[in-house]
C-alpha positions as CSV (number, residue, x, y, z in Angstrom):
1,X,49.9,-102.6,-21.3
2,X,52.4,-101.0,-23.6
3,X,51.2,-99.4,-26.8
4,X,51.7,-101.3,-30.0
5,X,53.9,-99.6,-32.6
6,X,54.0,-100.5,-36.3
7,X,57.0,-99.7,-38.4
8,X,56.6,-99.5,-42.2
9,X,58.9,-98.4,-45.0
10,X,57.3,-95.5,-46.7
11,X,58.6,-93.5,-49.7
12,X,58.6,-89.8,-48.9
13,X,56.9,-87.9,-51.6
14,X,57.1,-84.2,-52.2
15,X,53.4,-83.7,-51.3
16,X,54.2,-85.3,-47.8
17,X,56.2,-82.2,-47.0
18,X,53.1,-80.0,-47.2
19,X,50.6,-82.1,-45.2
20,X,47.9,-80.4,-43.2
21,X,48.9,-80.3,-39.5
22,X,45.2,-80.4,-38.5
23,X,44.7,-83.7,-40.4
24,X,47.7,-85.2,-38.5
25,X,46.2,-84.1,-35.2
26,X,42.8,-85.6,-36.1
27,X,44.5,-88.9,-37.1
28,X,46.5,-89.0,-33.8
29,X,43.3,-88.3,-31.8
30,X,41.5,-91.1,-33.6
31,X,44.3,-93.6,-32.9
32,X,44.3,-92.6,-29.2
33,X,40.6,-93.2,-29.1
34,X,41.0,-96.6,-30.6
35,X,43.7,-97.5,-28.1
36,X,41.5,-96.4,-25.3
37,X,38.6,-98.6,-26.5
38,X,41.0,-101.5,-26.9
39,X,42.2,-101.1,-23.3
40,X,38.6,-101.0,-22.0
41,X,37.7,-104.2,-23.9
42,X,40.8,-106.0,-22.5
43,X,40.0,-104.8,-19.0
44,X,36.4,-106.0,-19.2
45,X,37.5,-109.4,-20.5
46,X,35.8,-109.1,-23.9
47,X,39.2,-109.3,-25.6
48,X,42.0,-111.5,-24.2
49,X,45.7,-111.2,-24.9
50,X,47.0,-114.5,-26.1
51,X,50.5,-115.7,-26.2
52,X,52.3,-119.0,-26.3
53,X,51.9,-119.6,-22.6
54,X,48.2,-119.1,-22.9
55,X,47.7,-122.4,-24.7
56,X,48.6,-124.4,-21.6
57,X,47.7,-128.1,-21.3
58,X,44.2,-128.7,-20.1
59,X,45.5,-131.2,-17.6
60,X,44.9,-130.8,-13.9
61,X,47.6,-129.4,-11.7
62,X,50.0,-131.8,-9.9
63,X,49.4,-131.7,-6.1
64,X,52.5,-133.2,-4.4
65,X,51.2,-133.2,-0.8
66,X,48.4,-135.3,0.5
67,X,45.5,-133.5,2.2
68,X,46.0,-132.8,5.9
69,X,43.0,-134.4,7.7
70,X,44.1,-133.6,11.3
71,X,41.8,-130.7,11.9
72,X,39.0,-132.2,9.8
73,X,38.8,-135.4,11.8
74,X,38.6,-133.5,15.1
75,X,35.7,-131.3,13.8
76,X,32.0,-131.9,14.2
77,X,31.4,-131.8,10.5
78,X,33.4,-134.9,10.0
79,X,31.2,-137.0,12.2
80,X,28.1,-135.2,10.9
81,X,28.8,-136.0,7.3
82,X,30.0,-139.4,8.1
83,X,26.7,-140.1,9.9
84,X,24.6,-138.5,7.2
85,X,26.2,-140.5,4.4
86,X,25.6,-143.9,6.1
87,X,28.8,-144.4,8.1
88,X,28.0,-144.1,11.8
89,X,30.3,-142.9,14.5
90,X,31.3,-146.4,15.4
91,X,31.9,-147.4,11.8
92,X,35.3,-147.6,10.3
93,X,36.7,-145.5,7.5
94,X,34.1,-143.6,5.4
95,X,35.7,-145.2,2.3
96,X,35.1,-148.8,3.6
97,X,33.3,-151.0,1.0
98,X,29.9,-152.3,1.9
99,X,27.5,-154.8,0.5
100,X,24.2,-153.5,-0.9
101,X,22.7,-157.0,-1.1
102,X,23.5,-157.4,2.6
103,X,21.6,-154.1,3.4
104,X,18.7,-155.3,1.3
105,X,18.7,-158.7,3.1
106,X,18.6,-156.9,6.5
107,X,15.8,-154.8,5.4
108,X,13.8,-157.8,4.2
109,X,14.4,-159.6,7.5
110,X,13.2,-156.6,9.5
111,X,16.6,-155.7,11.0
112,X,17.5,-152.1,11.4
113,X,16.8,-148.9,13.5
114,X,13.3,-148.6,12.0
115,X,12.2,-152.2,11.9
116,X,14.1,-152.9,8.8
117,X,13.2,-149.9,6.5
118,X,16.0,-147.7,5.2
119,X,16.7,-144.5,7.1
120,X,17.8,-141.4,5.3
121,X,21.5,-142.1,5.9
122,X,21.1,-145.6,4.4
123,X,19.5,-144.1,1.3
124,X,22.4,-141.6,1.0
125,X,24.9,-144.4,1.4
126,X,23.5,-146.2,-1.6
127,X,22.9,-143.1,-3.6
128,X,26.6,-142.2,-3.3
129,X,27.4,-145.2,-5.4
130,X,26.0,-143.3,-8.3
131,X,28.0,-140.1,-8.2
132,X,28.1,-138.6,-11.8
133,X,31.0,-139.9,-13.7
134,X,30.3,-139.2,-17.4
135,X,28.9,-136.5,-19.7
136,X,25.7,-137.7,-21.1
137,X,24.8,-134.8,-23.5
138,X,24.5,-131.1,-23.9
139,X,21.0,-129.8,-23.0
140,X,21.5,-126.5,-24.8
141,X,24.0,-124.5,-26.9
142,X,23.6,-120.8,-26.2
143,X,26.0,-119.5,-28.9
144,X,27.6,-117.4,-26.2
145,X,29.3,-117.8,-22.9
146,X,27.1,-119.3,-20.2
147,X,27.8,-117.6,-16.9
148,X,25.5,-119.1,-14.4
149,X,22.8,-121.7,-13.8
150,X,20.6,-122.7,-10.8
151,X,18.1,-125.3,-9.8
152,X,15.0,-124.2,-7.9
153,X,14.8,-125.6,-4.4
154,X,12.3,-128.2,-5.2
155,X,14.3,-129.2,-8.3
156,X,11.4,-128.7,-10.7
157,X,13.1,-125.9,-12.8
158,X,16.6,-125.0,-13.9
159,X,17.5,-121.5,-15.0
160,X,20.6,-120.3,-17.0
161,X,22.0,-116.9,-18.0
162,X,24.5,-116.3,-20.8
163,X,26.3,-113.5,-22.5
164,X,23.7,-113.2,-25.2
165,X,21.5,-111.5,-22.6
166,X,19.1,-114.4,-22.6
167,X,17.7,-116.2,-19.6
168,X,16.5,-119.7,-20.3
169,X,14.2,-121.9,-18.1
170,X,14.2,-125.7,-18.3
171,X,11.8,-128.3,-17.0
172,X,13.9,-130.2,-14.5
173,X,11.2,-132.6,-13.3
174,X,12.8,-135.3,-15.5
175,X,16.2,-135.9,-17.0
176,X,15.2,-134.6,-20.5
177,X,15.5,-130.9,-19.5
178,X,13.3,-129.4,-22.2
179,X,13.5,-125.7,-22.5
180,X,10.1,-124.2,-21.6
181,X,10.7,-120.5,-21.6
182,X,13.3,-117.9,-22.5
183,X,13.4,-114.1,-22.1
184,X,15.8,-111.4,-23.3
185,X,17.0,-109.6,-20.2
186,X,17.1,-105.8,-20.3
187,X,19.8,-103.3,-19.4
188,X,22.5,-106.0,-19.8
189,X,26.0,-104.6,-20.1
190,X,28.6,-107.1,-21.4
191,X,26.9,-110.1,-19.7
192,X,24.5,-111.3,-17.0
193,X,26.9,-111.9,-14.1
194,X,24.8,-113.8,-11.6
195,X,21.3,-115.1,-11.1
196,X,19.3,-116.6,-8.2
197,X,15.9,-118.2,-7.5
198,X,13.6,-117.0,-4.8
199,X,13.0,-119.6,-2.1
200,X,9.4,-120.3,-3.4
201,X,10.6,-120.6,-7.0
202,X,8.2,-117.9,-8.1
203,X,10.7,-115.2,-8.9
204,X,14.3,-114.8,-10.0
205,X,16.8,-111.9,-9.7
206,X,19.8,-111.3,-12.0
207,X,22.7,-108.7,-12.0
208,X,24.9,-107.1,-14.6
209,X,27.1,-104.0,-15.0
210,X,24.3,-101.7,-13.9
211,X,23.3,-99.7,-10.8
212,X,20.3,-101.9,-10.1
213,X,19.1,-105.5,-9.6
214,X,16.5,-106.9,-11.9
215,X,13.6,-109.1,-10.7
216,X,10.9,-110.9,-12.7
217,X,8.3,-113.6,-12.2
218,X,9.0,-117.1,-13.4
219,X,5.6,-117.9,-15.0
220,X,4.9,-114.6,-16.8
221,X,8.3,-114.0,-18.3
222,X,8.5,-111.0,-20.5
223,X,11.0,-108.1,-20.9
224,X,8.3,-105.6,-19.9
225,X,7.7,-107.5,-16.6
226,X,11.3,-107.1,-15.4
227,X,11.5,-104.7,-12.5
228,X,14.5,-102.6,-11.5
229,X,15.7,-102.4,-7.9
230,X,17.9,-99.4,-7.8
231,X,20.9,-99.6,-5.3
232,X,21.9,-96.0,-5.6
233,X,25.7,-96.5,-5.5
234,X,28.2,-93.7,-5.2
235,X,30.3,-94.9,-8.2
236,X,29.4,-94.4,-11.8
237,X,31.0,-97.4,-13.4
238,X,29.1,-100.0,-11.3
239,X,28.7,-103.7,-11.6
240,X,27.1,-106.3,-9.3
241,X,29.1,-109.5,-9.3
242,X,26.9,-111.6,-7.0
243,X,23.3,-111.8,-5.7
244,X,21.5,-114.0,-3.2
245,X,17.9,-114.2,-2.0
246,X,17.4,-114.4,1.8
247,X,15.8,-117.6,3.0
248,X,12.7,-115.7,4.0
249,X,12.4,-114.3,0.5
250,X,12.0,-110.7,1.7
251,X,15.5,-109.4,1.0
252,X,18.2,-109.7,-1.6
253,X,22.0,-109.4,-0.9
254,X,24.4,-108.1,-3.6
255,X,28.1,-107.6,-3.8
256,X,29.6,-105.0,-6.2
257,X,32.8,-103.7,-7.7
258,X,32.8,-100.6,-5.4
259,X,33.7,-102.8,-2.4
260,X,30.3,-102.6,-0.8
261,X,27.6,-105.1,0.2
262,X,24.0,-104.1,-0.5
263,X,20.7,-105.3,1.0
264,X,17.4,-104.6,-0.8
265,X,14.1,-104.9,1.0
266,X,11.5,-106.3,-1.4
267,X,8.6,-105.6,1.0
268,X,9.5,-101.9,1.4
269,X,10.9,-101.7,-2.1
270,X,14.0,-99.8,-1.0
271,X,17.7,-100.3,-0.3
272,X,18.1,-100.8,3.4
273,X,21.9,-101.5,3.7
274,X,25.1,-100.4,2.1
275,X,28.2,-101.7,3.9
276,X,31.7,-100.8,2.9
277,X,33.4,-104.2,3.1
278,X,36.8,-103.5,1.5
279,X,38.7,-101.5,-1.1
280,X,38.4,-104.4,-3.5
281,X,35.5,-106.1,-5.4
282,X,32.9,-108.0,-3.4
283,X,32.7,-111.3,-5.4
284,X,30.6,-113.5,-3.1
285,X,27.7,-112.9,-0.7
286,X,25.1,-115.2,1.0
287,X,23.1,-116.1,4.0
288,X,24.4,-118.6,6.6
289,X,21.1,-120.3,7.6
290,X,17.3,-120.1,7.5
291,X,17.1,-117.1,9.8
292,X,18.6,-114.6,7.3
293,X,20.2,-112.7,10.2
294,X,23.7,-113.8,9.5
295,X,25.4,-113.3,6.2
296,X,28.9,-113.3,4.7
297,X,31.0,-111.6,2.1
298,X,34.1,-112.5,0.2
299,X,36.3,-110.0,-1.6
300,X,39.2,-109.8,-4.0
301,X,41.7,-109.5,-1.2
302,X,41.0,-113.0,0.0
303,X,39.3,-112.0,3.2
304,X,35.9,-113.4,4.3
305,X,33.8,-111.3,6.7
306,X,30.7,-112.5,8.6
307,X,28.0,-110.0,9.5
308,X,25.1,-110.0,12.0
309,X,22.2,-107.9,10.8
310,X,20.8,-107.5,14.4
311,X,23.8,-105.6,15.6
312,X,25.1,-103.9,12.4
313,X,25.5,-100.2,12.4
314,X,25.6,-98.9,8.8
315,X,27.4,-95.7,9.9
316,X,30.2,-97.6,11.5
317,X,29.9,-101.2,10.3
318,X,31.9,-103.9,12.1
319,X,31.8,-107.6,11.1
320,X,31.0,-110.2,13.6
321,X,34.2,-112.0,12.6
322,X,36.9,-112.3,9.9
323,X,38.3,-115.4,8.2
324,X,41.9,-115.3,6.9
325,X,43.6,-118.0,5.0
326,X,43.4,-117.5,1.3
327,X,46.4,-116.0,-0.5
328,X,44.2,-114.5,-3.2
329,X,40.7,-113.3,-4.0
330,X,37.5,-115.2,-3.2
331,X,35.4,-116.3,-6.2
332,X,32.5,-117.9,-4.4
333,X,31.2,-118.9,-1.0
334,X,28.6,-121.6,-0.3
335,X,26.9,-122.3,3.1
336,X,26.1,-125.7,4.4
337,X,22.9,-124.0,5.7
338,X,23.4,-125.4,9.2
339,X,24.4,-122.0,10.7
340,X,28.0,-123.2,11.2
341,X,30.0,-124.3,8.1
342,X,30.8,-122.7,4.8
343,X,33.2,-123.3,1.9
344,X,35.1,-120.7,-0.1
345,X,36.6,-121.0,-3.6
346,X,39.6,-118.8,-4.3
347,X,42.0,-117.6,-7.0
348,X,44.8,-119.2,-4.9
349,X,43.5,-122.5,-6.5
350,X,42.0,-123.9,-3.3
351,X,38.7,-124.5,-1.6
352,X,38.6,-124.0,2.2
353,X,36.1,-125.4,4.7
354,X,35.4,-123.0,7.6
355,X,33.8,-123.4,11.0
356,X,32.2,-120.0,11.8
357,X,32.5,-120.6,15.5
358,X,36.3,-120.2,15.1
359,X,37.2,-116.8,13.6
360,X,40.7,-115.6,12.8
361,X,42.4,-113.3,15.4
362,X,41.3,-109.6,15.3
363,X,44.6,-108.4,14.0
364,X,45.0,-111.2,11.4
365,X,43.7,-109.1,8.5
366,X,46.4,-106.4,9.0
367,X,49.1,-109.0,9.5
368,X,48.6,-110.8,6.2
369,X,48.2,-107.9,3.8
370,X,51.9,-108.1,2.7
371,X,51.5,-111.8,2.0
372,X,48.4,-111.6,-0.3
373,X,48.8,-111.9,-4.0
374,X,46.2,-109.4,-5.1
375,X,47.4,-107.5,-8.1
376,X,50.5,-109.7,-8.7
377,X,48.9,-111.6,-11.5
378,X,45.7,-111.4,-13.5
379,X,43.7,-114.7,-13.3
380,X,41.8,-113.8,-16.5
381,X,44.8,-114.5,-18.8
382,X,48.0,-115.0,-16.8
383,X,49.4,-118.4,-16.0
384,X,48.6,-119.6,-12.4
385,X,51.7,-119.1,-10.1
386,X,53.0,-122.5,-9.3
387,X,53.5,-121.6,-5.6
388,X,49.7,-121.8,-5.2
389,X,49.4,-125.5,-5.9
390,X,51.9,-126.7,-3.3
391,X,52.3,-124.0,-0.6
392,X,54.9,-124.6,2.1
393,X,53.0,-123.0,4.9
394,X,49.6,-121.5,5.8
395,X,48.9,-117.8,6.4
396,X,49.1,-116.6,10.0
397,X,45.6,-116.7,11.5
398,X,44.3,-119.4,9.1
399,X,41.6,-121.2,11.1
400,X,40.2,-123.2,8.2
401,X,39.2,-126.8,9.0
402,X,40.3,-128.3,5.6
403,X,41.8,-127.2,2.3
404,X,41.0,-128.9,-1.0
405,X,43.4,-128.6,-4.0
406,X,43.5,-130.0,-7.5
407,X,41.3,-127.8,-9.7
408,X,42.1,-124.6,-11.6
409,X,40.5,-121.2,-11.0
410,X,41.0,-119.0,-14.0
411,X,39.2,-116.5,-16.3
412,X,36.1,-116.0,-14.2
413,X,34.5,-116.3,-10.7
414,X,34.2,-120.1,-10.6
415,X,31.6,-121.6,-8.2
416,X,32.1,-124.4,-5.7
417,X,29.3,-125.9,-3.7
418,X,28.2,-128.6,-1.2
419,X,26.4,-131.6,-2.8
420,X,22.7,-132.0,-1.8
421,X,21.9,-133.2,1.7
422,X,18.9,-135.2,0.7
423,X,20.7,-137.6,-1.7
424,X,24.4,-137.4,-0.7
425,X,24.4,-136.3,3.0
426,X,26.6,-133.4,1.7
427,X,29.4,-135.9,1.3
428,X,30.9,-134.1,-1.6
429,X,32.2,-130.6,-2.7
430,X,31.9,-130.0,-6.4
431,X,33.3,-127.2,-8.4
432,X,33.9,-125.9,-11.9
433,X,37.4,-125.7,-13.3
434,X,39.5,-123.7,-15.7
435,X,40.3,-126.9,-17.6
436,X,36.7,-127.5,-18.7
437,X,36.1,-130.2,-16.1
438,X,33.6,-130.8,-13.3
439,X,35.6,-131.6,-10.2
440,X,34.0,-133.6,-7.3
441,X,35.9,-133.8,-4.0
442,X,35.2,-136.2,-1.1
443,X,34.7,-133.8,1.8
444,X,35.9,-136.4,4.3
445,X,39.2,-137.4,2.5
446,X,40.1,-134.3,0.5
447,X,40.6,-136.5,-2.6
448,X,39.2,-135.9,-6.1
449,X,36.5,-138.5,-6.6
450,X,35.6,-137.4,-10.2
451,X,37.2,-135.1,-12.7
452,X,34.9,-135.2,-15.7
453,X,36.3,-133.5,-18.8
454,X,33.2,-132.2,-20.5
455,X,33.9,-128.8,-22.0
456,X,36.5,-127.0,-24.1
457,X,36.6,-123.9,-22.0
458,X,36.1,-122.8,-18.4
459,X,33.2,-124.3,-16.4
460,X,32.0,-121.3,-14.5
461,X,29.0,-122.6,-12.6
462,X,27.7,-126.0,-11.5
463,X,24.4,-127.2,-10.2
464,X,23.6,-130.6,-8.6
465,X,20.0,-131.6,-8.8
466,X,18.4,-131.8,-5.3
467,X,16.9,-135.3,-5.8
468,X,18.8,-137.0,-8.6
469,X,22.5,-137.8,-9.2
470,X,22.7,-135.3,-12.0
471,X,24.9,-132.2,-12.4
472,X,24.5,-129.5,-14.9
473,X,27.7,-127.6,-15.9
474,X,27.7,-124.1,-17.4
475,X,30.7,-123.3,-19.6
476,X,32.2,-120.6,-21.7
477,X,32.2,-123.0,-24.6
478,X,28.5,-122.0,-25.0
479,X,27.1,-125.3,-23.6
480,X,25.2,-126.5,-20.6
481,X,26.1,-130.2,-20.2
482,X,24.4,-132.9,-18.3
483,X,26.7,-135.1,-16.1
484,X,25.3,-138.4,-14.9
485,X,26.4,-141.8,-13.6
486,X,27.1,-144.7,-16.0
487,X,28.1,-148.1,-15.0
488,X,31.4,-149.5,-16.3
489,X,29.8,-151.6,-19.0
490,X,28.3,-148.5,-20.6
491,X,31.2,-146.2,-19.9
492,X,32.5,-146.5,-23.5
493,X,29.1,-145.3,-24.9
494,X,29.8,-141.6,-24.6
495,X,27.6,-139.1,-26.4
496,X,29.7,-136.0,-25.7
497,X,32.8,-135.5,-27.9
498,X,34.7,-133.8,-25.1
499,X,34.2,-136.6,-22.6
500,X,37.1,-138.7,-23.9
501,X,39.1,-138.5,-20.7
502,X,37.5,-138.9,-17.3
503,X,39.5,-139.6,-14.1
504,X,38.4,-141.4,-11.0
505,X,40.9,-141.6,-8.2
506,X,39.8,-145.0,-6.9
507,X,40.1,-146.6,-10.3
508,X,43.5,-148.2,-11.1
509,X,42.7,-149.3,-14.6
510,X,43.3,-146.9,-17.5
511,X,40.4,-146.2,-19.9
512,X,42.7,-147.0,-22.8
513,X,43.2,-150.5,-21.5
514,X,39.4,-151.1,-21.4
515,X,39.0,-149.9,-24.9
516,X,41.9,-152.0,-26.4
517,X,40.9,-155.0,-28.5
518,X,41.0,-158.5,-26.9
519,X,44.2,-160.5,-27.4
520,X,44.1,-163.1,-30.2
521,X,44.5,-166.6,-28.9
522,X,46.0,-169.4,-31.0
523,X,44.0,-172.7,-31.0
524,X,47.1,-174.6,-31.9
525,X,49.1,-173.2,-29.0
526,X,46.2,-173.9,-26.6
527,X,46.0,-177.6,-27.7
528,X,49.8,-177.9,-27.4
529,X,49.7,-176.6,-23.8
530,X,46.8,-178.8,-22.9
531,X,48.7,-181.9,-24.2
532,X,51.8,-180.8,-22.3
533,X,49.8,-180.5,-19.0
534,X,48.3,-184.0,-19.5
535,X,51.7,-185.4,-20.1
536,X,53.0,-183.8,-16.9
């Protein structure tokens, strides 16, 4: 960034010829100090440079090419999700319409695989008719940017973290979401960057710009009860961008700005692993399945690496495999928790679905270095390069099963996740968006099912309730909003002022047509036409 110079017309007085040189030196030193502070604030994102291009339209990007389903339809996940969402292997297209009354009649008559009762896939098939399509309300205004939010595994609690250093806990046992507790986190620098529940829902961990992780109990929340888990990094300016509990609850993974992946053993109360992953920030980490032996990392150079704890040598760490395909940095990775499939969200404005049985070639990482866009633009305030939305070819070594495009990734590390298995069969992939929307993709078709405009700023994190068709969206407009399903008759009764425009790909009618007043009919003309028809 170039220094800003100010020019003023000043009358030179006689006293100006005899100014104290020391005073001038002090003023110059003070100005340099202020410039240094300004640069640090801009680098951290606390202050943003705005220009005319910054105020871009909040519309979604135009994707000219249809999703390529060739690899997806050949994969096992296609049949698995199709089966889990109520469309068997022998059924037709997963978008085929079905009759709920017919399903009820068959159950009443005793037909079906279990003597007529609905199996789990039947329940998911019906439940997927009620995918969230409208903003119902805001459950809280935090008066600061909301960075992250998570449901506990049983869906009884929801936790959020915001830039005001406050962690809020909500009762998620019903749709009212009353706030039951809040705590002021300690040692927070700039903001809480990530948060995660323990598998049993008894504890939570959060991270910030500090050389430690912070753990506390859920039911005795107090600042004094927050415990520090020191990671002992080798860098002084240190921040942890992502944290994840292991499925056994005994370890915590963390990714940091020094390019390392850390593992902390909660039983032994010590750091047990520090793996140099890349020269760039580690933005995403997580475990692949319930065993907690396989984990992954995603970095700012767009490379995903998969690690096996059982054969990992910390002195000379080698990943079990590498996934190449994104043109820019990874912002989030979510596991299907089946030991096989993951999705990754990226600054190249795409989500990719990966089969971890098919890694990229061993030399793929070195071959694509010249094609990656790391450092060519700053996603915090620059306009997204248009080449990302409609690329002409894939990177060499790209083994992804499917690519989803249609949302914006800007300003922050936006999350993308699989929808719950219990209620949707993981039929959908949902993500935040730089346009303030919640975007829901159909995993099997690649199309956007819902694009709910709910916020006035970036939606950084999203959380789908494990047992209800409800999604909570955490945004930089200070709000956590509740997204639910509303039938067409009630669609006009919106309570959120930002939910004026909602898009559903299958709908062909525009909302404006539904809200237009009915046409006025003339009784005289009607009688005239009736008389004419009788005459004919």
